[in-house]
C-alpha positions in Angstrom: 5.9 30.7 0.4 3.7 27.8 1.6 4.4 24.5 -0.3 1.0 22.7 -0.4 2.8 19.5 -1.5 5.0 19.4 1.6 4.8 16.6 4.1 7.7 17.9 6.2 7.5 17.0 9.9 4.5 14.7 9.3 4.6 11.5 11.2 4.0 8.7 8.7 3.3 5.1 9.8 4.2 2.6 7.1 3.2 -1.0 7.3 5.2 -3.4 5.3 8.1 -1.0 5.6 10.7 -3.7 5.2 9.4 -4.7 1.7 10.4 -3.2 -1.6 7.4 -0.8 -2.0 7.4 0.1 1.7 11.1 0.8 1.6 10.9 3.0 -1.5 8.1 5.1 0.1 9.9 5.4 3.4 13.0 6.7 1.7 10.9 9.1 -0.4 9.1 10.4 2.6 12.3 10.8 4.6 13.8 12.8 1.7 10.6 15.0 1.8 11.2 15.7 5.6 8.6 13.3 7.1 9.2 11.3 10.2 8.9 7.5 9.6 7.5 4.8 11.8 8.5 1.5 10.1 6.0 -1.2 11.0 6.5 -4.9 10.3 6.8 -8.4 11.9 10.6 -8.8 11.9 12.4 -6.5 14.2 15.8 -7.2 12.6 14.7 -6.3 9.0 12.9 -3.2 10.4 16.1 -2.1 12.2 18.0 -2.4 9.0 15.4 -0.3 7.2 15.5 2.4 9.9 19.3 2.5 9.7 19.1 3.2 6.0 16.7 6.0 6.7 18.6 7.6 9.6 21.8 7.3 7.5 20.1 9.7 5.1 19.7 12.1 8.0 16.1 11.3 8.6 14.0 10.7 11.8 12.8 7.2 11.9 11.9 4.4 14.4 11.1 0.7 14.0 8.0 -0.7 15.7 7.4 -4.4 15.5 3.7 -5.4 14.9 1.5 -7.8 13.1 -1.0 -6.1 10.8 -3.4 -9.0 11.4 -3.4 -8.7 15.2 -5.3 -5.9 16.8 -3.5 -6.2 20.2 -0.1 -6.0 18.5 -1.2 -2.9 16.6 -2.6 -1.2 19.7 0.8 -1.8 21.5 2.5 -0.3 18.5 0.2 2.7 18.5 1.1 3.4 22.2 4.8 3.3 21.4 4.3 5.7 18.4 2.3 8.2 20.5 4.9 8.0 23.3 7.6 8.8 20.8 6.0 11.4 18.5 2.7 12.4 20.1 0.7 12.1 16.9 0.1 10.1 13.7 -0.4 12.2 10.6 -0.2 9.6 7.8 -0.9 5.9 7.5 0.4 4.0 4.5 -1.2 0.5 4.4 1.5 -1.2 2.3 1.6 -4.7 3.8 -0.1 -7.2 1.5 0.3 -8.7 -1.9 -0.2 -12.1 -3.5 1.2 -15.5 -2.3 2.2 -18.6 -4.3 -0.4 -20.9 -2.7 -3.2 -18.5 -3.9 -2.0 -18.4 -7.5 -3.5 -20.8 -10.1 -1.3 -22.3 -12.9 -2.3 -21.5 -16.5 -4.0 -25.0 -16.7 -5.9 -24.8 -13.4 -9.5 -23.5 -12.9 -11.2 -22.0 -9.9 -12.1 -25.5 -8.7 -8.4 -26.3 -8.3 -8.0 -23.4 -5.9 -6.1 -24.0 -2.7 -8.6 -22.6 -0.2 -6.2 -22.2 2.6 -4.2 -20.0 0.2 -7.4 -18.1 -0.6 -8.0 -17.6 3.1 -4.4 -16.4 3.7 -4.3 -13.9 0.8 -7.7 -12.4 1.5 -6.9 -12.1 5.2 -3.5 -10.6 4.6 -4.8 -8.0 2.2 -8.3 -7.1 3.6 -7.7 -7.4 7.4 -4.1 -6.3 6.9 -5.5 -3.0 5.7 -8.7 -2.8 7.9 -6.9 -3.5 11.2 -4.2 -0.9 11.0 -6.9 1.6 9.8 -9.0 0.7 12.8 -6.1 1.2 15.3 -4.1 4.1 13.8 -7.2 5.7 12.3 -8.6 6.0 15.8 -5.7 8.3 16.7 -6.4 10.4 13.6 -10.1 10.6 14.5 -9.3 11.9 17.9 -6.9 14.4 16.3 -9.6 15.1 13.6 -6.7 15.2 11.2 -4.9 12.7 9.1 -4.4 10.9 5.8 -4.7 7.2 5.1 -3.5 5.7 1.8 -4.3 2.1 0.9 -2.9 -0.1 -1.9 -5.4 -1.4 -4.4 -4.6 -3.0 -7.8 -5.5 -3.2 -11.5 -7.2 -6.4 -10.4 -9.8 -4.2 -8.7 -10.9 -2.8 -12.1 -11.4 -6.0 -14.0 -10.6 -9.7 -13.8 -7.0 -10.8 -14.0 -6.5 -14.5 -14.5 -4.9 -16.9 -12.0 -5.2 -14.6 -8.9 -8.8 -14.8 -7.8 -8.1 -14.3 -4.0 -5.8 -11.4 -4.6 -8.2 -9.8 -7.0 -11.2 -10.1 -4.7 -9.2 -8.7 -1.8 -8.0 -5.7 -3.7 -11.6 -5.0 -4.9 -12.6 -5.1 -1.2 -9.9 -2.6 -0.4 -11.2 -0.2 -3.0 -14.7 -0.4 -1.6 -13.4 -0.2 2.0 -11.4 2.9 1.0 -14.6 4.6 -0.2 -16.6 3.5 2.8 -14.0 4.6 5.4 -13.4 7.9 3.6 -17.2 8.7 3.8 -17.5 7.6 7.4 -14.5 9.5 8.8 -15.4 12.7 6.9 -19.0 12.6 8.0 -18.2 11.9 11.7 -14.9 13.5 12.3 -14.6 16.4 9.8 -13.0 17.3 6.5 -9.4 17.1 7.7 -9.2 13.3 7.8 -9.0 11.6 4.4 -8.7 8.1 3.0 -7.6 7.3 -0.5 -6.0 4.4 -2.4 -3.5 4.0 -5.2 -3.9 1.3 -7.8 -0.5 0.3 -9.1 -0.2 -1.1 -12.6 2.4 -3.8 -13.3 5.7 -3.5 -11.4 8.0 -6.5 -11.4 8.8 -7.6 -7.8 9.4 -10.6 -5.7 5.7 -11.6 -5.5 5.0 -11.6 -9.3 8.4 -12.3 -10.8 7.7 -15.9 -11.4 4.7 -15.2 -13.6 6.1 -12.2 -15.4 9.6 -13.4 -16.1 11.1 -16.6 -17.4 14.1 -18.1 -15.6 16.4 -16.6 -18.2 14.9 -13.1 -17.5 12.9 -12.9 -20.7 9.2 -11.9 -20.7 6.5 -14.6 -20.2 3.5 -14.7 -22.5 1.6 -13.1 -19.6 4.1 -10.2 -19.5 3.8 -9.6 -23.3 0.0 -9.3 -22.9 0.5 -6.8 -20.1 2.8 -4.7 -22.2 0.5 -4.8 -25.2 -2.3 -3.5 -23.0 -0.1 -0.7 -21.5 0.1 2.4 -23.7 3.5 3.3 -22.2 4.7 -0.1 -23.4 6.7 -0.9 -20.2 6.5 -2.0 -16.6 6.6 0.6 -13.9 9.5 1.4 -11.6 8.6 1.2 -7.9 9.8 4.7 -7.4 7.1 5.9 -9.8 4.5 5.3 -7.1 6.1 7.7 -4.6 4.9 10.9 -6.0 1.3 9.8 -6.2 1.2 8.6 -2.6 3.0 11.8 -1.3 0.5 13.9 -3.2 -2.5 12.2 -1.6 -0.9 12.7 1.8 -0.2 16.5 1.3 -2.5 19.5 1.6 -2.5 19.7 -2.2 -5.1 16.8 -2.0 -7.1 18.5 0.8 -10.4 18.0 -1.0 -9.7 14.5 -2.3 -11.1 11.6 -0.3 -12.4 8.2 -1.3 -10.5 8.3 -4.5 -8.7 5.5 -6.4 -5.7 6.8 -8.2 -4.2 4.5 -10.9 -0.5 4.6 -11.4 -0.4 2.2 -14.4 1.1 3.6 -17.5 -2.4 3.9 -18.9 -3.3 0.2 -18.5 -6.8 0.9 -16.9 -7.6 3.5 -19.6 -6.8 1.5 -22.7 -9.2 -0.9 -24.4 -6.4 -2.6 -26.2 -7.6 -1.5 -29.6 
């Protein structure tokens, strides 16, 4: 019997594969039978990630590349095609917020570190657009493939202190819709682009504003939990199923969509 949720033998390129979310998705996809190309800037950490995946019995390779450098990505694409002959899936996971782009509770927009703004918007926007441009071109030639981007709750409505990150994630949502339309119109209905909007997951990038040094919740965290009907933070593994679904044939008529994985945060008025 055909399993429409299967991604077995699909070649999945994952940017930011050495990070927490990228690593979780890579492991999940390996367990589902996909072949993984771990992309990142540090060969040593990529090699360590690939060892974890191959120790699970999976097929995985590491390809060093900078998601904000077209030439670097084109060289990576050549290596991937030489090794696997195709690219079925692109997960644009590289991105996130940075400390220099985060305002303190007392600061306003006019205290913004504009170099931090430039860095976080470049990382998130171009760090999604450039891999889509390079690896998506392979999919266009194949007339088949699935791209999944990472948006955010910040794309739905304003979240204080993270203006650059919020603006960048809003741009990713719009870019997802634009690229989905363009690729389907020009290259057919077998090439799709969607995005996942994670709710609140505690990780290295947001730990300092969600947890106090003693591990207790900050005032900001308590506000988040109060606005989340499930009354908890997400676990990173809870994103895996949504992403895998969007990459599978079960989502064959879904493109340009933004799927929230947020415990109900985006649906709840707070009242």
